[in-house]
Structures are given as structure tokens and as C-alpha cells.
C-alpha positions as CSV (number, residue, x, y, z in Angstrom):
1,M,86.2,100.1,160.5
2,K,82.8,98.7,161.2
3,R,79.9,99.9,159.2
4,L,77.7,102.6,160.8
5,D,74.3,101.2,161.7
6,P,71.0,103.2,161.2
7,V,70.1,103.0,164.9
8,S,73.3,104.7,165.9
9,L,72.9,107.3,163.2
10,S,69.3,108.0,164.2
11,L,70.3,108.3,167.8
12,F,73.1,110.7,167.0
13,I,70.7,112.9,165.0
14,A,68.5,113.1,168.1
15,I,71.4,114.1,170.2
16,A,72.6,116.7,167.7
17,E,69.2,118.3,167.4
18,R,68.4,118.4,171.1
19,R,72.0,119.1,172.3
20,S,71.3,116.8,175.2
21,L,72.0,113.1,175.9
22,T,69.2,113.1,178.4
23,A,66.6,114.5,176.0
24,A,67.8,112.2,173.2
25,A,67.5,109.2,175.5
26,A,63.9,110.2,176.4
27,S,62.9,110.8,172.7
28,E,64.4,107.4,171.6
29,H,63.0,105.5,174.7
30,L,66.5,104.5,175.8
31,A,68.3,104.5,179.1
32,L,70.8,107.4,179.5
33,A,73.6,104.9,180.1
34,A,72.8,103.1,176.8
35,V,72.9,106.4,174.9
36,S,76.2,107.3,176.5
37,K,77.7,103.9,175.5
38,R,76.4,104.3,171.9
39,V,78.2,107.6,171.6
40,R,81.4,106.3,173.1
41,D,81.2,103.3,170.7
42,L,80.7,105.7,167.8
43,E,83.7,107.9,168.8
44,Q,85.9,104.8,169.2
45,Q,84.7,103.4,165.9
46,L,85.4,106.6,164.0
47,G,88.5,107.5,165.9
48,T,87.5,111.0,166.8
49,V,85.5,113.0,169.4
50,L,82.0,113.8,168.2
51,L,80.7,115.8,171.1
52,Y,81.9,118.5,173.6
53,R,80.4,117.6,177.0
54,R,79.1,120.8,178.7
55,P,77.5,121.3,182.1
56,R,74.1,122.0,180.4
57,G,74.3,119.6,177.5
58,V,76.5,118.8,174.5
59,E,77.8,120.6,171.5
60,L,79.0,119.1,168.2
61,T,82.6,119.0,167.3
62,P,83.5,119.6,163.7
63,A,83.5,115.8,163.2
64,G,80.2,115.6,164.9
65,D,78.8,118.3,162.7
66,A,79.9,116.4,159.6
67,L,78.4,113.1,161.0
68,H,75.1,114.9,161.7
69,H,74.9,116.2,158.1
70,H,75.7,112.9,156.5
71,A,73.6,110.8,158.9
72,R,70.6,112.9,158.0
73,T,71.3,112.4,154.3
74,I,71.8,108.7,154.7
75,L,68.6,108.1,156.6
76,D,66.6,110.3,154.3
77,D,67.9,108.2,151.3
78,M,67.0,105.0,153.2
79,D,63.5,106.3,153.8
80,R,63.1,107.2,150.1
81,L,64.5,103.8,149.1
82,T,62.0,102.0,151.4
83,A,59.1,104.1,150.0
84,E,60.2,103.5,146.4
85,L,60.6,99.7,146.8
86,S,57.2,99.5,148.6
87,E,55.6,101.0,145.5
88,Y,56.7,98.0,143.4
89,S,54.6,95.7,145.5
90,R,51.6,97.9,144.6
91,G,52.1,97.5,140.9
92,V,54.6,100.3,140.1
93,R,56.9,99.1,137.4
94,G,59.5,101.8,137.5
95,H,60.5,105.4,138.3
96,V,61.6,108.3,136.1
97,R,63.4,111.1,137.8
98,I,63.2,114.6,136.3
99,H,64.8,117.9,137.5
100,A,63.2,120.8,135.7
101,N,63.4,124.6,136.0
102,T,60.4,126.6,137.1
103,S,59.5,127.7,133.5
104,A,59.1,124.1,132.4
105,V,57.2,123.0,135.5
106,I,54.7,125.8,135.1
107,E,54.4,126.1,131.3
108,F,54.7,122.6,129.8
109,L,55.2,119.7,132.2
110,P,51.7,119.5,133.7
111,E,50.2,118.6,130.3
112,D,53.2,116.5,129.1
113,L,53.5,114.5,132.3
114,S,49.8,114.0,132.5
115,S,49.6,112.5,129.0
116,F,52.6,110.2,129.8
117,S,50.9,109.0,133.0
118,R,47.7,108.2,131.2
119,A,49.7,106.1,128.7
120,H,51.9,104.5,131.4
121,P,49.9,104.4,134.7
122,E,52.3,101.9,136.2
123,I,55.3,104.3,136.0
124,K,56.0,106.6,138.9
125,I,57.3,110.1,138.0
126,D,59.6,111.9,140.5
127,L,59.7,115.6,139.6
128,Q,62.0,118.1,141.3
129,E,61.6,121.8,140.6
130,S,65.1,123.3,140.3
131,L,67.1,126.2,139.0
132,S,68.5,125.5,135.6
133,N,72.1,125.1,136.9
134,E,70.8,122.8,139.6
135,A,69.1,120.6,137.0
136,I,72.3,120.4,135.0
137,E,74.3,119.4,138.0
138,A,71.7,116.8,139.0
139,V,72.1,115.1,135.6
140,R,75.9,115.2,135.9
141,D,75.8,113.7,139.4
142,G,73.4,111.0,138.4
143,R,70.7,112.2,140.8
144,T,68.2,112.5,138.0
145,D,67.5,110.8,134.7
146,I,66.4,113.9,132.7
147,G,67.2,117.5,133.3
148,I,65.2,120.4,131.7
149,F,66.8,123.7,131.7
150,A,67.6,127.0,129.9
151,R,71.2,126.8,128.8
152,V,73.2,128.9,131.3
153,Q,76.6,127.2,131.1
154,N,78.7,124.8,128.9
155,V,76.8,121.5,128.7
156,D,78.9,119.8,126.1
157,D,79.4,116.9,128.4
158,L,75.7,116.2,128.3
159,Q,73.4,114.9,125.5
160,T,71.0,117.7,124.8
161,Q,68.0,118.2,122.6
162,V,65.4,121.0,122.3
163,Y,62.4,120.6,124.5
164,R,60.2,123.7,124.0
165,H,60.5,127.4,123.3
166,D,59.0,130.0,125.6
167,H,58.4,133.7,125.2
168,L,59.5,136.2,127.8
169,V,57.4,139.3,128.4
170,L,57.7,142.4,130.5
171,V,55.3,142.5,133.4
172,T,54.2,145.8,135.1
173,P,51.5,147.1,137.4
174,R,48.5,148.3,135.4
175,D,49.2,152.0,136.3
176,H,52.9,151.8,135.3
177,P,54.2,154.2,132.5
178,L,55.1,151.1,130.4
179,A,51.8,149.4,130.8
180,E,50.3,151.1,127.7
181,Y,53.1,149.9,125.4
182,Q,52.2,147.2,123.0
183,S,55.9,146.2,122.7
184,A,59.1,147.3,124.3
185,A,62.8,146.4,124.5
186,L,64.5,145.8,127.8
187,V,66.5,149.0,127.4
188,D,63.2,150.9,127.6
189,A,62.6,149.4,131.1
190,L,66.0,149.6,132.7
191,A,65.3,153.0,134.2
192,Y,62.8,151.2,136.6
193,D,63.2,148.9,139.6
194,F,63.0,145.2,138.9
195,I,61.7,142.3,140.8
196,G,63.3,139.0,139.9
197,L,64.6,135.6,140.8
198,Q,67.8,134.9,142.8
199,Q,71.1,135.5,141.0
200,S,71.8,131.8,140.3
201,A,68.6,131.5,138.2
202,S,69.1,131.3,134.4
203,L,66.4,134.0,133.9
204,H,68.2,136.4,136.1
205,D,71.5,135.7,134.2
206,L,69.7,136.3,130.9
207,I,68.3,139.7,132.0
208,A,71.6,140.8,133.6
209,T,73.6,139.8,130.5
210,A,71.2,141.9,128.3
211,A,71.5,144.9,130.6
212,R,75.3,144.7,130.4
213,S,75.1,144.5,126.7
214,A,73.1,147.7,126.7
215,Q,75.7,149.2,129.1
216,M,73.0,150.1,131.6
217,P,72.7,148.9,135.2
218,L,70.0,146.4,136.2
219,R,68.2,147.8,139.2
220,M,67.3,144.5,140.8
221,R,65.7,145.7,144.0
222,I,63.9,142.5,145.2
223,Q,64.8,138.9,144.6
224,V,62.5,136.0,145.4
225,R,62.2,132.3,144.7
226,S,59.0,132.0,142.6
227,F,57.2,133.5,139.7
228,E,54.1,133.9,141.8
229,A,56.0,136.0,144.3
230,I,57.4,138.2,141.5
231,C,53.9,138.8,140.2
232,R,52.5,139.6,143.6
233,M,55.3,142.1,144.3
234,I,54.7,143.7,140.9
235,A,51.0,143.9,141.5
236,H,51.6,145.9,144.6
237,G,53.8,148.4,142.8
238,M,57.2,147.2,144.0
239,G,58.7,147.1,140.6
240,I,58.5,145.4,137.2
241,G,59.8,142.1,135.9
242,V,60.5,139.7,133.0
243,L,58.7,136.4,133.1
244,P,57.6,133.7,130.7
245,R,54.2,134.6,129.3
246,K,52.5,131.4,130.4
247,A,53.8,131.9,134.0
248,V,51.9,135.2,134.2
249,T,48.7,133.9,132.6
250,S,48.7,130.8,134.8
251,I,48.6,132.9,138.0
252,G,45.8,135.2,137.1
253,G,43.6,137.5,139.3
254,L,46.3,140.1,139.7
255,P,46.2,143.7,138.4
256,L,49.1,143.2,135.9
257,S,49.9,144.4,132.4
258,V,51.9,142.2,130.0
259,V,54.1,144.0,127.4
260,E,55.8,142.2,124.5
261,L,59.6,142.2,124.6
262,S,61.0,142.9,121.2
263,D,64.6,141.6,122.1
264,D,65.7,138.5,120.3
265,W,66.7,136.8,123.5
266,A,63.1,137.0,124.8
267,R,62.4,133.9,122.7
268,R,64.1,131.3,124.8
269,T,64.9,127.6,124.3
270,L,64.4,125.0,127.0
271,W,66.6,121.9,126.7
272,L,66.4,118.3,127.7
273,G,69.7,116.9,129.1
274,T,70.9,113.4,129.9
275,R,74.3,112.0,130.8
276,A,76.4,111.2,127.7
277,D,78.4,108.4,129.4
278,T,75.5,106.4,130.9
279,P,72.6,104.8,129.0
280,L,69.2,105.7,130.2
281,P,66.9,103.0,131.7
282,V,64.2,101.9,129.2
283,I,61.5,103.8,131.1
284,A,63.5,107.0,131.2
285,R,64.1,106.6,127.4
286,D,60.3,106.3,126.9
287,M,59.8,109.5,128.9
288,L,62.5,111.3,126.9
289,E,60.9,110.3,123.6
290,H,57.5,111.4,124.9
291,L,58.9,114.8,125.8
292,T,60.7,115.3,122.5
293,D,57.5,114.3,120.6
294,Q,55.5,117.2,122.0
295,P,54.6,120.0,119.6
């Protein structure tokens, strides 16, 4: 089978998104006959039908849907490759890829990456904010050099070392019954509605596990994707939550109260992870050493 060329993939994406050969032809500045021939050639090359022809346009077959998904990924990767290589001509000497959970991104990485960049201005840092389990999988799949995560699963197949420790606190509206407490355990708060992250987040897993250990239900009423969204929901009286202390103080300006959590699990460890079976590039090793040297 011949290799798929980028022009054909780009054209197929246009067809898939517009559901019309005519509209795709216009957007790609091609004759309709040329577009039809490209599609026929693709179907012949792949040995399967990619489109259902309808009176008012086209629909993707299951094979066409798969091609659309992978074509978009391939072209996005090619764009990133082109952008990355062009940076070398402007003096960039290398790239370090990091996938980190939200806690690390908010609490520690701004300062740590800034100091690394000052010492290595020719190194490009590609940082992706992820859930902890996503960061772990990115390391396993080779999509990132370094993962930063709270340990939420078995990671014995990775090389890990301690990055930082953070302190989780209970966050409430200022007029909440718990707001006057200096310190509280999670069990003291489980009678109230919680605002939290989605279920796949390590922080949610930690709180849910603690609630099960206390044999009490976790009333997770609203789940969002960011610490800021949690804080805003809490500030408007929608519930309470558990967050890293620095995440709360970094947002600021909201009518919130912060209560110390006395539970042992509230002092959490963030880990650095790399693949055990693949040596890191020199630049990534420099970054790893820089991150582990932080106080």
C-alpha cells in the first residue's frame, strides 16, 4: 500500500468537517472533479469505502471516521514537528517535555521552570497540564520526558523520586459553620456538600478514599476541571472543598476561609517520574536534576 500523503489527508479532513465534497473543494481551492478523484484514489488505496454519498452531502463510514481521527493527529504532529524544528534555526538547542498535574503547575513549577530558563535560555520547555494518571501514562507512552504527579496507581515500572510536598486544606465560604475552625478532620466536613475535581483526578481519589475509610459518603455535588473553578463555586456558597494551600492563596480576591486539615493524608507527596527502560536525553536529565535540587 502506498503511503498516505499530507495533501490527501488535509483534503479528507475538510470533507469530513464540511460533510460536502463541493464545500471541501471550495475551501481547498480545487475543482470538484479533482476532489472526487482524490477520494476514489484514497478508497482504492485503503481498500475500503470512506464516505456514504447522500443527496445532500456525504457521511463518514466507520473507516472514514477512523481516517479522520488519525489524519487530524498526523497533521497536528507534523505542524508541531515543523514548529519545533524551525526553533532550532533561531538558536534553540533542545526541548524538554513535561506533563504535570495541576498542583505542581500552580504551586511549584512557575518558580522552578523560571530559574531553569534563566540558566538555560537556549532550552525550550514544553509543559502540559494533566491529571496525575494522564501524566503517568504520558511517561509510559514516551509522549513526555518527565511526569509530575501524585501517586494514584502502581508506578513500579517507572523511575520515581520525590519532587515536593504540598499541604491540603479545607476551603469554605466565610459564613460557613466550619469557617471558624482553626483545624478540622475530613470527617468533620463530610456532612456538607463538596465541590471537587473530576473523578479521574488524584485529589478526588484521595478524598474519596478517606471518606470510605471513615465509612461516610462523600457528597460530591459539583465537579469541575480547575482549582479556580472550585474556589469560585465555594465563594458563591455552593459547597466546600479540599485544595492545596498554595492553590487557594494564588487565586486570591475571593471571600474564602481556609481551615487546616489534621488528617495525615493531607500532607501529600508529588513525584517525578521517568521511563525506566529508556535513558533521558542530556537536556531532560539536566531538568530532572534541577527539579530534584529544589528545596
